[in-house]
N, C-alpha and C positions, 0 to 999 in steps of 0.2 A: 773600782779596777780599772786599768788603764789601758788604751789600747796601746799597742808600739809598733811603729813601720819603721823597718831600713831600709835608707838606698845609698847608692854611692860605690856599692861595689865596683868592680873591675879587675882587667888585667892591666899591668903593669912592669916595665922592666923594672929590675934588680939594684937598687938604689934610687929609683923614682916614689915617688909620693902621691895618697890618692887620702881625700876627708871623708871618712864615712857619718850621716846622718839618720836619726833615728828620731822622727818625729811622735810626739804623744798626742792623744786623746781622749777625754773621759773623764776623771777626776780630777782634783786638782793637783796637776803636775810637779805645781812649787815642794810639794811637801814629799815626796820622794825622794831616797836612794836613788842613783840610776848605776851603772856600771856596765863594763861592755866584756862577752865571752869570745871567744872564738873552738874550732870544731874543726880538728885538721879529718882526710879519713884516718879510720883506722883505730884512731885517737879519744880518746876522754874528750867534752870541755872542761876548757880552761881561764881560768880570770885575767884579763888583758888588763884593766882598768876600772880605778868610779872614780866617782866624784857624789857629796853630802848634797844635800837639795838645798843648802846656800851655795852652792858650788864654790868650795872652800875645800882644803885639804884633799887634791886631787890624788891619786894613791895609784901604784903601775906597777906589775908583774916586770923582776927581774928581766927578765925578758925581752920589753920592750921599754925600757925604762931609759930617757934620754932621746929617744926615738921618736916616739907615739906623746902625742898632748891631747887629753880628753879637757872637755870642755862643755858647758851647756847656757841656753837665752831662754831663759826664764818668760821673756813677751812673747818668740815664739813658741815656745811649749814644744824645743828640739834640745837635742845633747847632737855632741859631733864628739868624732877619734880624727882628730891629724894623725896619718902616719906617714914618717918618714922614713929615708934612705932604709928600704922594704928590703926584706934578705926573702932566701929562697925558703928559707923555713916559715915564710908567714904566711903560706898563703893559706884558707881555710872561711870555713863561714862564721860569718863576723853576728851576733847575734846584741841586741842588746839587752839589759833586764832593770826594771823598777821595783822599789817595794817600801811601803808607806814609812815614812821617818820620823819622829816627834823630835829629832834632835839631829845635829851635822855631824852625824857618823855616816862611815865610810865600809860596807859592805863588801864582800870578797868572795864569799862561800853561792856555789851556787842554790844550793837551798834556803838562801838567806832571800833569795829573789821570788816572787813569787806573779810575777807579769814577767811577759818575753815575745821576745817582736817571731818574723818570722824566715832572719837570716839576708841577709850580702853578703855575696862569694867571694869570695878576695885571692885575684891569681897574681902570682908574678912572676915570672919570666929569668929565665937566667942571661 
């Protein structure tokens, strides 16, 4: 198991930027595939972005492609989500997730992850 703690959420104006962080502890972080998901009130949790254990092959939901950037720093055991050009439809609780991986694969489904953080709130004002 790996423990995940998100931070960096907050209130930002539409068009602004935020950077979320996901700090990992516990088992070897470098062998985990990682991802970001979000859940808005009254909606199901949805995939946002994912990255392989090697840090390669970032993959994004169409709704955030070109605006969000996922990355990870193995030395710091931390994953990031740089969110630019935030839109009124982006507000949600953002969750990071991790799953053991023995190849540089990308995981995009909720059921594929077995470690979750507590979430961090992102609010966008228009």
